C-alpha positions in Angstrom: -43.1 29.9 -54.8 -39.5 28.9 -55.7 -37.2 26.8 -53.6 -33.4 27.2 -53.6 -31.1 24.4 -53.1 -30.1 24.2 -49.4 -26.5 23.4 -48.4 -25.9 22.1 -44.9 -22.6 23.1 -43.3 -21.2 21.3 -40.4 -18.3 21.7 -37.9 -17.0 19.4 -35.3 -14.2 19.6 -32.7 -12.9 17.5 -29.8 -10.9 18.5 -26.7 -9.0 15.3 -25.8 -8.9 14.3 -22.1 -9.8 17.8 -21.1 -11.5 16.8 -17.8 -8.5 16.1 -15.6 -10.5 14.3 -12.9 -11.8 11.5 -15.1 -9.7 12.0 -18.4 -12.9 12.2 -20.6 -12.9 14.2 -23.8 -15.4 16.8 -24.8 -16.8 16.7 -28.3 -19.0 19.2 -30.0 -20.6 19.8 -33.4 -22.7 22.5 -35.1 -24.8 22.3 -38.3 -26.3 25.1 -40.2 -28.1 25.8 -43.4 -29.0 29.1 -44.9 -28.1 31.7 -42.3 -29.1 29.8 -39.2 -27.8 27.1 -36.9 -30.2 24.2 -36.8 -28.4 21.7 -34.6 -25.6 21.8 -32.1 -24.2 19.8 -29.2 -21.3 20.0 -26.7 -20.9 16.9 -24.4 -18.5 14.9 -22.5 -17.8 11.6 -24.3 -19.1 8.6 -22.4 -15.9 6.6 -22.6 -12.2 7.4 -22.1 -10.2 7.8 -25.4 -6.7 6.5 -25.3 -5.5 8.9 -28.0 -6.4 12.2 -29.7 -7.2 10.3 -32.9 -9.6 8.0 -31.0 -11.4 11.0 -29.4 -11.6 12.7 -32.8 -13.0 9.6 -34.4 -15.7 9.2 -31.7 -16.6 12.9 -32.1 -16.9 12.6 -35.9 -19.1 9.5 -35.4 -21.5 11.4 -33.2 -21.6 14.3 -35.6 -22.2 11.9 -38.6 -25.2 10.3 -36.8 -26.6 13.8 -36.2 -26.2 14.9 -39.9 -27.8 11.7 -41.2 -30.8 12.3 -39.0 -30.9 16.0 -40.0 -30.7 15.3 -43.7 -33.5 12.7 -43.4 -35.6 15.2 -41.5 -35.0 17.9 -44.3 -35.9 15.3 -46.9 -39.1 14.4 -45.2 -40.1 18.1 -44.9 -39.5 18.4 -48.7 
């Protein structure tokens, strides 16, 4: 059995202050390897961001935590 090198691809996006009633941002991410999506999320951020840059930074932080966990899982699986 031969194993190919697997590349993880990720995408993230944030919609700053899109919920008018409470001014919260929505952030989302998606990670895939091979031809399949292995992890995704789309959630309202828990705190109010004062700027688009702050919302993007928080969204990137959430996605980074997920990719670190995902890469550790893939490493443990061999």
